[in-house]
N, C-alpha and C positions, 0 to 999 in steps of 0.2 A: 090206354092213355096214347093219344095221336098228337105227338109232337112234330110238327113240321118247321124246317129251319128255313128262314127267310132272311135273305142278305144278299151282299154282293159276292159273286163268284171271283175265285183267285184269277181267272183269266181277265175279267173285267178290270181288276185292280191294276193287273199287268199292263194292258193296253193302254190305261189311263196313265200311267207312271211313264212310259215310253212317250204318249203324245205329249205330255207335260215337258219333258226333256227336250223333245224335237221344237216345241213352241220356244221354249228358252233360247236354244240356240240360233232360231230364226230370228227371234228378236233381238240377239245381240249382234247379229249380222247387220239387220238395217239400221240400229242406231250407232253403228260405227264402233262397237266395243272391240272388234278385232282390228281395226284400223292400224294399229301399231305394228301388227305381222307384217304388212306390206313393205315398210320401211327395212326390216331386217332382211327380207329376201333380195331386195334391192343392192345391198351391201355386199352380197356374194360377188358381184360383179366387178370389184374393185380391187386392186392389186393392194400388197401390204403397204405400200409407200403413200399409197392414196388416203389410208385412213389416218386420220389425224386428231390429236386432243385439242380442247379447245383453246389451248396456248398457240395452237399450230406446229406442235411437233409432229413428225411423220413417224409411221409406224417403221419397223424394222424387223430384220429376221435375226433370231437368235436360238441358242438350245433351249436356254430357260428365260422365262419374264421375271423381271426384278418384281420387288414387293410393290412399289408404287407405278406397276404396268398392269395392263390387261391384255388378256391372250384373245386375238381374232381367231375364230374358225371359219374355215372356207375362203381365204382369201383367193383372189382369181388366178395369182401366180404361185399359189402352195405347191402344186405338182412339181416344180422345178427347184422346190426347197424341201427335198424328204426329210421327215425327223426333226424339223426346227418349227419354230413357233413365229407367229406374226405379234410382235410385243408393240404396244402403243401406250405410251405414258398415260397415267391418270391424273386429272387436275383436283 
């Protein structure tokens, strides 16, 4: 009995999967799917007081943020406030 296996090798399947992932990432980049990331990176150049809520309240340094506040990571003036958090009121 001479049975010869015919099909796609494992290597071919792995290469096709990697190519598919790369294609999806390239399409996401060119369609602007990652456009929101750029805005978050720009925020890192702001000081805590430059972060504001939609009602115009400025961020402030504190030991802990309240329940109605969000914490901002990576404010420009963070090194001068060790152990503290930049807190901005949520609307």
